[in-house]
C-alpha positions as CSV (number, residue, x, y, z in Angstrom):
1,M,-20.7,-61.5,-12.7
2,N,-22.4,-59.9,-9.8
3,Q,-19.1,-59.8,-7.9
4,D,-17.4,-58.1,-10.9
5,L,-20.2,-55.5,-11.0
6,T,-19.9,-54.9,-7.2
7,Q,-16.1,-54.6,-7.5
8,Q,-16.5,-52.1,-10.3
9,W,-19.0,-50.0,-8.3
10,L,-16.6,-50.1,-5.3
11,T,-13.7,-49.0,-7.5
12,E,-15.9,-46.2,-8.9
13,I,-16.9,-45.1,-5.4
14,Q,-13.3,-45.1,-4.2
15,L,-12.3,-42.9,-7.2
16,L,-15.1,-40.5,-6.5
17,K,-14.1,-40.3,-2.9
18,E,-10.5,-39.5,-3.9
19,Q,-11.8,-36.8,-6.3
20,M,-13.9,-35.3,-3.6
21,T,-10.9,-35.3,-1.2
22,G,-8.8,-33.6,-3.9
23,L,-11.5,-31.0,-4.6
24,Q,-11.9,-30.4,-0.9
25,N,-8.2,-29.9,-0.5
26,D,-8.2,-27.5,-3.5
27,H,-11.1,-25.6,-1.9
28,D,-9.3,-25.4,1.4
29,A,-6.1,-24.2,-0.2
30,G,-8.1,-21.5,-2.1
31,W,-9.8,-20.5,1.1
32,E,-6.4,-20.3,2.9
33,S,-5.0,-18.2,0.1
34,A,-7.9,-15.9,0.2
35,Q,-7.6,-15.5,3.9
36,K,-3.8,-14.8,3.5
37,W,-4.5,-12.1,0.9
38,R,-7.3,-10.7,3.0
39,Q,-4.9,-10.4,6.0
40,L,-2.3,-8.8,3.8
41,Y,-4.8,-6.3,2.5
42,N,-6.0,-5.5,6.0
43,T,-2.4,-5.0,7.2
44,E,-1.7,-2.7,4.3
45,A,-5.0,-0.8,4.8
46,E,-4.1,-0.4,8.5
47,Q,-0.7,1.0,7.6
48,R,-2.3,3.5,5.2
49,R,-4.8,4.5,7.9
50,T,-1.8,5.1,10.3
51,D,0.1,7.0,7.7
52,A,-3.0,9.2,7.0
53,Q,-3.5,9.8,10.7
54,L,0.2,10.8,11.1
55,S,-0.2,13.1,8.1
56,Q,-3.3,14.7,9.7
57,Q,-1.3,15.3,12.8
58,A,1.5,16.9,10.9
59,I,-1.0,19.1,9.1
60,A,-2.5,20.1,12.4
61,S,0.9,21.0,13.7
62,L,1.7,23.0,10.7
63,K,-1.6,24.8,11.0
64,A,-0.8,25.6,14.6
65,D,2.6,27.0,13.5
66,L,0.9,29.0,10.8
67,H,-1.5,30.5,13.4
68,K,1.5,31.4,15.5
69,L,3.2,33.1,12.6
70,Q,0.1,35.0,11.8
71,G,0.4,36.7,15.2
72,F,3.4,38.7,14.1
73,E,3.1,42.2,13.0
74,M,1.1,43.0,9.9
75,E,4.1,44.3,8.0
76,T,5.8,40.9,8.4
77,L,2.8,39.3,6.7
78,T,2.8,41.7,3.7
79,I,6.4,40.6,2.7
80,T,6.2,38.4,-0.4
81,P,8.2,35.2,-0.4
82,V,10.7,36.6,-3.0
83,T,11.2,39.6,-0.8
84,A,11.8,37.4,2.3
85,I,14.3,35.3,0.3
86,Q,16.1,38.5,-0.8
87,Q,16.2,39.8,2.7
88,E,17.7,36.5,3.9
89,I,20.4,36.6,1.2
90,E,21.2,40.2,1.9
91,Q,21.9,39.3,5.5
92,L,24.7,37.0,4.4
93,K,28.0,38.9,4.7
94,S,30.3,36.8,2.5
95,V,30.5,34.5,-0.4
96,E,31.4,31.7,2.0
97,E,28.2,32.3,4.0
98,L,26.2,32.3,0.7
99,Q,27.9,29.1,-0.4
100,A,27.2,27.4,3.0
101,K,23.6,28.5,2.8
102,L,23.3,27.2,-0.8
103,I,24.8,23.8,0.3
104,T,22.3,23.5,3.1
105,V,19.4,24.3,0.8
106,I,20.6,21.8,-1.8
107,K,21.0,19.1,0.8
108,E,17.5,19.8,2.1
109,R,16.1,19.7,-1.5
110,D,17.9,16.4,-2.1
111,R,16.5,14.9,1.1
112,L,13.0,16.0,0.1
113,L,13.4,14.6,-3.4
114,Q,14.5,11.3,-1.9
115,A,11.6,11.2,0.5
116,L,9.3,11.9,-2.4
117,K,10.8,9.1,-4.5
118,T,10.5,6.7,-1.6
119,E,6.9,7.6,-1.1
120,Q,6.2,7.1,-4.9
121,D,8.0,3.8,-4.9
122,N,6.0,2.6,-1.8
123,H,2.8,3.7,-3.5
124,A,3.7,1.8,-6.7
125,Q,4.6,-1.3,-4.7
126,T,1.3,-1.1,-2.7
127,R,-0.7,-0.7,-6.0
128,N,1.1,-3.7,-7.5
129,S,0.6,-5.8,-4.4
130,L,-3.1,-5.0,-4.2
131,T,-3.5,-5.7,-8.0
132,T,-1.8,-9.0,-7.6
133,A,-3.9,-9.9,-4.6
134,L,-7.1,-9.0,-6.4
135,G,-6.0,-11.0,-9.5
136,D,-5.3,-14.0,-7.3
137,A,-8.6,-13.7,-5.5
138,I,-10.4,-13.6,-8.8
139,D,-8.5,-16.6,-10.1
140,S,-9.2,-18.5,-7.0
141,L,-12.9,-17.7,-7.2
142,T,-13.0,-18.6,-10.8
143,R,-11.4,-22.0,-10.1
144,E,-13.8,-22.5,-7.1
145,R,-16.8,-21.8,-9.3
146,A,-15.5,-24.0,-12.1
147,G,-15.0,-26.8,-9.5
148,A,-18.5,-26.2,-8.2
149,G,-19.9,-26.3,-11.7
150,E,-18.2,-29.7,-12.3
151,K,-19.6,-31.1,-9.0
152,G,-23.1,-30.2,-10.2
153,K,-22.7,-32.4,-13.3
């Protein structure tokens, strides 16, 4: 009888060891996943910081150009944008020149619209990635806490 009881205890101990190993593996996998998401988040954040820095540099360059333009004669500054556009159109000598100018303007508009769409798509993708990462981290934390709660029982 004692030997049966001892064997039963040894079997129970072995099962508990296997459960602990499984839980440790789950914990390690959760930790690795969290590390992976943390790294992805940091990489994305670094890219956004770089983009912001490049934007700041572009703004500074544009401000410098603006200051150069402000150095022109005062009458140049008093021309309204519509007047400036009208003057540019009046300089065109033929319908062909006007058509060529219109094509150039439309191409630039299309390029800017595509750049805007690309930036919007990138923003949406980043938002989705970060939302997914946050959800995964919360799920992992919830599972980890649930596992810790079961260990305490």
